[in-house]
C-alpha positions as CSV (number, residue, x, y, z in Angstrom):
1,M,3.1,24.0,-10.3
2,E,3.0,23.9,-6.5
3,R,6.2,24.8,-4.7
4,V,7.1,24.1,-1.1
5,K,10.0,24.8,1.2
6,C,10.3,21.3,2.6
7,L,8.9,18.1,1.1
8,I,9.0,15.0,3.2
9,V,8.6,11.7,1.4
10,G,7.4,8.8,3.5
11,S,5.8,8.4,6.9
12,G,6.6,6.1,9.8
13,P,8.7,7.3,12.8
14,A,11.3,9.1,10.6
15,G,8.8,10.9,8.3
16,Y,6.4,12.0,11.0
17,T,9.2,13.1,13.4
18,A,10.7,15.1,10.6
19,A,7.3,16.7,10.0
20,I,7.0,17.6,13.7
21,Y,10.3,19.3,13.8
22,A,10.0,21.0,10.4
23,S,6.6,22.3,11.3
24,R,7.8,23.8,14.6
25,A,10.7,25.4,12.7
26,G,8.3,27.2,10.4
27,L,9.1,25.3,7.2
28,S,5.5,24.5,6.4
29,P,6.3,21.0,5.3
30,V,4.3,18.9,3.0
31,L,4.5,15.1,3.7
32,Y,3.4,12.4,1.3
33,E,2.8,9.2,3.3
34,G,3.4,6.7,0.5
35,M,1.5,3.5,-0.1
36,Q,1.8,2.4,3.6
37,P,0.9,5.3,5.9
38,G,2.7,4.8,9.2
39,G,5.4,2.6,7.5
40,Q,6.2,-1.0,8.1
41,L,5.8,-0.6,11.9
42,T,2.0,-0.8,11.2
43,T,2.5,-4.5,10.2
44,T,3.3,-5.4,13.8
45,T,1.1,-5.2,16.9
46,E,2.3,-4.0,20.3
47,I,5.6,-2.2,20.8
48,E,7.2,-2.6,24.1
49,N,10.7,-1.0,23.5
50,F,9.7,2.5,22.4
51,P,10.7,4.9,25.2
52,G,8.0,6.6,27.2
53,F,5.5,3.7,27.2
54,P,6.2,1.5,30.2
55,K,3.2,-0.7,29.5
56,G,3.8,-0.8,25.7
57,I,1.7,0.7,23.0
58,D,-0.2,-0.5,19.9
59,A,2.0,0.2,16.8
60,N,-0.9,1.7,14.8
61,T,-1.8,3.9,17.8
62,L,1.8,5.1,18.1
63,M,1.9,6.0,14.4
64,A,-1.5,7.7,14.5
65,D,-0.4,9.8,17.5
66,M,2.8,10.8,15.7
67,R,0.8,11.8,12.6
68,S,-1.7,13.8,14.7
69,Q,1.2,15.6,16.5
70,A,2.7,16.6,13.1
71,G,-0.7,17.8,11.9
72,R,-1.2,19.8,15.1
73,F,1.9,21.9,14.3
74,G,0.8,22.5,10.8
75,A,2.3,19.8,8.6
76,D,0.3,19.2,5.4
77,I,0.0,15.4,5.3
78,R,-1.2,13.9,2.1
79,F,-1.8,10.4,0.7
80,G,0.4,9.7,-2.3
81,A,3.7,8.2,-3.4
82,V,6.6,9.6,-5.3
83,T,7.0,7.9,-8.6
84,K,9.6,9.9,-10.4
85,T,12.2,12.6,-9.4
86,D,14.3,15.3,-11.1
87,F,17.0,16.5,-8.8
88,S,19.1,17.9,-11.7
89,R,18.4,21.5,-10.7
90,K,16.8,23.6,-8.0
91,P,14.0,23.7,-7.0
92,F,13.8,19.9,-7.0
93,R,10.9,18.3,-8.9
94,L,9.0,15.2,-7.8
95,E,6.1,13.4,-9.5
96,I,3.3,12.1,-7.3
97,D,1.3,9.1,-8.3
98,E,2.5,9.4,-11.9
99,K,0.3,12.4,-12.5
100,T,1.2,15.5,-10.4
101,W,4.5,17.3,-10.2
102,I,5.6,19.4,-7.2
103,E,8.6,21.6,-6.6
104,A,10.6,21.7,-3.4
105,D,13.4,23.7,-2.0
106,S,14.5,20.8,0.2
107,V,13.6,17.1,0.3
108,I,13.7,14.7,3.2
109,I,13.6,11.1,2.1
110,A,12.0,8.8,4.7
111,T,10.7,6.0,2.6
112,G,11.9,3.2,4.8
113,A,12.9,-0.3,3.8
114,S,10.7,-3.3,3.1
115,A,11.4,-6.7,4.6
116,K,11.7,-9.5,2.2
117,Y,9.1,-12.2,2.6
118,L,8.7,-15.7,1.1
119,G,5.5,-14.7,-0.8
120,L,3.3,-17.4,0.8
121,E,-0.4,-16.7,1.2
122,S,-0.4,-18.1,4.7
123,E,2.6,-15.9,5.5
124,R,0.6,-12.8,4.6
125,R,-2.5,-14.1,6.5
126,F,-0.5,-14.4,9.8
127,R,1.6,-11.3,9.5
128,G,1.3,-9.6,12.9
129,L,-0.2,-12.8,14.3
130,G,3.0,-14.7,14.7
131,V,4.8,-13.8,11.5
132,S,7.4,-11.1,11.9
133,A,10.5,-9.7,10.2
134,C,12.0,-8.2,13.4
135,A,13.1,-10.4,16.3
136,T,14.3,-7.3,18.3
137,C,10.8,-5.8,17.9
138,D,8.7,-8.9,18.6
139,G,10.9,-11.5,20.3
140,F,9.7,-10.5,23.8
141,F,6.2,-11.9,23.0
142,Y,7.6,-15.4,22.6
143,R,9.5,-15.8,25.9
144,K,9.8,-19.5,26.7
145,K,8.0,-20.5,23.5
146,D,9.2,-22.2,20.3
147,V,9.9,-20.2,17.2
148,A,11.5,-20.5,13.8
149,V,13.9,-18.2,11.9
150,V,14.1,-18.4,8.1
151,G,17.5,-17.6,6.6
152,G,21.2,-18.6,6.7
153,G,23.1,-15.3,6.6
154,D,24.5,-13.1,9.3
155,T,21.1,-11.4,10.0
156,A,19.4,-14.8,10.5
157,C,22.1,-16.0,12.8
158,E,21.9,-12.8,14.8
159,E,18.1,-13.1,15.1
160,A,18.3,-16.7,16.1
161,T,20.9,-16.0,18.7
162,Y,18.9,-13.1,20.1
163,L,15.7,-15.3,20.2
164,A,17.6,-18.1,21.8
165,G,18.1,-15.9,24.9
166,L,14.3,-15.5,25.2
167,C,12.7,-18.6,23.7
168,R,12.6,-22.3,24.7
169,K,13.5,-23.5,21.3
170,V,14.7,-21.8,18.0
171,Y,14.6,-23.6,14.7
172,M,16.6,-22.2,11.8
173,I,15.2,-23.0,8.5
174,V,18.1,-23.0,6.0
175,R,17.6,-24.0,2.3
176,R,21.2,-24.9,1.8
177,D,23.5,-27.4,3.6
178,V,25.7,-24.6,4.9
179,L,25.2,-21.2,6.5
180,R,26.2,-18.1,4.6
181,A,27.1,-16.2,7.8
182,T,30.6,-15.4,8.9
183,E,32.5,-18.1,10.7
184,A,32.1,-16.4,14.1
185,M,28.3,-16.2,13.7
186,Q,28.1,-19.8,12.5
187,Q,30.0,-21.0,15.6
188,K,27.8,-19.0,17.8
189,V,24.6,-20.5,16.4
190,L,26.0,-24.1,16.3
191,S,27.2,-23.9,19.9
192,T,23.9,-22.6,21.2
193,E,22.0,-25.6,22.7
194,N,18.4,-24.4,22.1
195,I,19.0,-23.6,18.4
196,E,18.3,-26.4,15.9
197,V,19.3,-25.9,12.3
198,L,17.0,-27.6,9.8
199,W,19.3,-28.0,6.8
200,E,18.1,-28.1,3.2
201,C,14.6,-27.1,4.1
202,Q,12.1,-24.7,2.7
203,T,8.8,-23.5,4.1
204,Q,5.8,-24.8,2.2
205,E,3.1,-23.2,4.5
206,V,2.7,-21.3,7.8
207,L,0.2,-23.1,9.9
208,G,-2.2,-21.5,12.4
209,D,-5.7,-20.7,13.5
210,E,-7.7,-17.7,14.6
211,S,-5.3,-17.1,17.5
212,G,-2.2,-17.0,15.3
213,V,0.7,-19.2,14.2
214,T,0.8,-22.7,15.5
215,G,3.4,-24.3,13.2
216,A,5.1,-24.5,9.8
217,R,5.0,-27.1,7.1
218,L,8.5,-27.7,5.6
219,V,9.9,-29.7,2.7
220,R,13.4,-31.1,2.6
221,K,15.5,-31.1,-0.5
222,G,14.7,-34.8,-1.0
223,G,11.0,-34.2,-1.0
224,E,10.1,-35.2,2.6
225,V,7.3,-33.0,4.0
226,F,7.0,-32.5,7.8
227,D,5.6,-30.1,10.3
228,I,7.1,-28.3,13.2
229,A,5.1,-26.8,16.1
230,I,6.0,-23.1,16.7
231,D,4.4,-20.0,18.1
232,G,6.4,-17.5,16.1
233,F,7.8,-17.4,12.5
234,F,10.6,-14.9,11.9
235,L,11.8,-13.9,8.4
236,A,15.5,-12.9,8.2
237,I,16.2,-13.0,4.5
238,G,17.0,-9.3,4.1
239,H,15.4,-5.9,3.5
240,H,15.0,-3.8,0.4
241,P,15.4,0.0,0.9
242,N,12.7,1.9,-0.8
243,S,15.2,4.2,-2.6
244,D,14.5,3.4,-6.3
245,P,12.9,6.8,-7.3
246,F,16.0,8.6,-6.0
247,K,19.0,6.5,-6.9
248,E,19.7,8.3,-10.2
249,W,20.5,11.5,-8.3
250,I,22.1,10.5,-5.0
251,D,24.7,8.0,-3.9
252,T,23.5,4.6,-2.5
253,D,25.5,1.6,-1.4
254,D,25.5,-1.7,-3.2
255,A,22.3,-2.8,-1.5
256,G,20.5,0.5,-2.4
257,Y,20.6,2.2,1.0
258,I,21.1,5.9,0.7
259,C,24.5,7.1,1.8
260,V,24.6,9.9,4.3
261,Q,27.5,11.8,5.8
262,P,28.3,10.2,9.2
263,G,26.4,11.7,12.0
264,T,24.1,13.7,9.7
265,S,21.2,13.3,7.3
266,L,23.1,14.9,4.4
267,T,23.2,13.0,1.2
268,S,25.5,13.4,-1.8
269,R,23.3,16.2,-3.2
270,E,22.9,19.5,-1.4
271,G,19.4,20.1,-0.2
272,I,18.4,16.4,-0.2
273,F,18.3,14.6,3.2
274,A,17.6,11.1,4.2
275,A,16.2,9.6,7.5
276,G,15.1,6.2,8.8
277,D,15.5,2.7,7.4
278,V,16.1,3.9,3.9
279,C,19.6,4.9,5.0
280,D,20.1,2.5,7.9
281,P,21.0,-1.1,7.1
282,R,22.2,-1.8,10.6
283,Y,19.7,-0.8,13.3
284,R,16.2,-0.6,11.7
285,Q,14.5,0.4,14.9
286,A,11.6,2.9,15.4
287,V,13.4,4.9,18.0
288,V,16.5,5.3,15.8
289,A,14.4,6.3,12.8
290,A,12.6,8.9,14.9
291,G,15.9,10.4,16.0
292,S,17.2,10.5,12.4
293,G,13.9,12.3,11.3
294,C,14.7,14.9,13.9
295,K,18.2,15.3,12.5
296,A,16.9,15.6,8.9
297,A,14.5,18.4,9.8
298,M,17.2,20.3,11.6
299,D,19.6,19.8,8.8
300,A,17.0,21.0,6.3
301,E,16.2,24.0,8.4
302,K,19.9,25.0,8.5
303,Y,20.2,24.5,4.8
304,L,17.2,26.6,3.9
305,K,18.3,29.4,6.2
306,E,21.8,29.5,4.5
307,S,20.7,29.0,0.9
308,L,17.4,31.0,0.5
């Protein structure tokens, strides 16, 4: 069975940054990219808020450059996903693609979190062409345009309020007759002039053409079907951390996010580290994920020096 010093699970800004730092530290890391090389950032288009790119950068280009940089320093980057783990003893054991086992002296989990979508075919078709799950990432592209936010919780209210500062009009599509958000967030939304809440509505279809989203077809609780004209369609119905293969062995919160010691990447099990959105229910930004990948590699290096 193959044994490595440092195994990084997942790509994206956290995984690739961890690989860069671990490689430069001489840990000879092996990185498995998962089923979505580059992470969920690759589902968007241009990124304008990542430091160092004053004119913005294509998301896939940024991830490809990070991957190339990690490879330049010697990271062994492989396609494959972790399907099972055994952290009961050291070295840790991980199953790849339900067929191959690998042993690791340390593990950095950077598997990210997946945004929840409605499951509509039209929603998938326009993902990256007007459909987004991150207002902070993509809101700038819709300045002085009309957009919609799906959801009625705190996240949806925060996204709608943020977009209201950029956009001409923000529709909130809420399937109930009340908001689930805290009272303060509700008041903020309801007192913002360019936010219109569409109560007891669900999305039937995202409308668009070759240029992207042009509208949404909604249905009210009573059966009335109507269209709204929009340029952007934002999902704010939650995220699911990709932590399932690890939850048996390390602590997670009620939503499944991996718990780390404040200010570090240390999990509840010595030698296992976490970085990026899989342990971050709050920020979920590429630059934050990259920074946490750096911390995880440095924590792993310190652990290996002290334990081996």
